[in-house]
Every structure is written in C-alpha cells, then in structure tokens.
C-alpha positions in Angstrom: -0.1 -0.1 0.2 1.5 3.4 -0.7 1.5 5.3 2.1 1.9 9.2 1.9 3.2 11.7 3.3 2.1 14.8 4.9 3.6 19.0 4.0 3.1 20.9 5.8 4.0 24.8 5.1 5.9 27.0 7.3 5.2 30.4 8.0 7.9 33.5 9.2 7.4 36.8 10.4 9.9 39.2 10.7 9.5 43.0 12.4 11.6 44.9 14.3 14.1 41.7 15.7 9.9 40.1 16.6 9.5 37.3 14.2 8.0 34.2 14.6 7.9 30.6 12.7 4.0 29.3 12.0 2.9 26.3 11.2 -0.9 27.6 11.3 -2.6 28.2 7.6 -5.0 30.3 10.2 -3.2 32.1 11.6 -0.3 33.5 8.9 -3.7 34.3 6.8 -4.1 36.3 9.7 -1.2 38.5 9.8 -0.2 40.3 6.2 3.3 39.9 7.8 3.5 36.2 6.9 5.1 34.5 4.0 6.3 31.4 3.8 9.2 30.6 5.0 13.0 29.9 4.3 15.2 27.6 5.6 17.6 30.6 6.7 14.3 30.7 9.1 14.0 27.2 10.0 17.9 26.8 10.5 17.4 30.2 13.4 14.2 28.6 15.2 16.2 25.2 15.9 19.3 27.8 17.0 16.6 28.7 19.4 15.0 24.5 20.0 12.2 25.0 18.4 12.3 22.2 15.9 9.4 21.2 13.7 9.4 17.7 12.7 7.7 15.6 9.8 8.8 17.0 5.7 8.6 21.3 5.7 7.5 23.5 2.8 9.8 26.4 2.2 10.6 28.6 -0.2 13.8 27.1 -0.6 12.1 23.5 -1.1 11.0 20.5 1.3 13.2 19.3 4.1 13.0 17.2 7.1 14.7 17.2 10.2 17.5 15.3 10.5 19.9 14.2 14.2 22.5 11.8 14.0 25.1 10.7 16.9 28.6 8.9 16.1 31.3 8.2 18.5 34.8 7.8 17.2 37.3 5.2 18.2 38.4 7.0 21.5 34.7 7.5 22.3 34.2 10.7 21.0 31.3 12.0 20.2 29.8 14.2 16.8 26.6 15.1 16.6 24.5 16.5 13.3 21.5 18.1 13.8 20.6 20.0 10.7 17.2 20.5 8.4 17.8 18.3 5.5 16.7 18.4 1.5 14.3 16.0 0.8 13.1 18.0 -3.0 
C-alpha cells in the first residue's frame, strides 16, 4: 500500500527584530506579515530549540529535521543536527 506523507507549509514573520514561525495556515492568513518561510528561518528557530518535525515546505524546497550521533574509536561523540533537503 502506498503511504502518503503530509508536507507542512511553514510561515515566518519578522518585523523590527520580532519574529515568529508557524505551520498554522489560519494564523499566517490573519497577519499579512507572514510569508512562506526560508531554510534560514528554520535554522534560526532551530538554534533557539524550536524544531518542526515532518516534511516542511519552504521557499527553498522541502526539508525534514535530521539528527545523528556517531562515536569515534576514542569514544568522542559527534552530533549532526540539521534540516536536510528532501526535494
């Protein structure tokens, strides 16, 4: 059976150093300052600890959040956390 994947559109708002991010279309429609988010918007929010799961449509393409931890032969951990391009 073919499984469909929901793609969320994410909108950003940035005026006078006040910014927000939402995947709620009703909130985005209610305020003309909201526009479709960019990858940079997603990364800025991720730096603040706000991660949106799933596949996310931005002006730069469709992305998903990726995390991986690897350990080298000396026991040192390396963390990779980023939005990765899906299409």
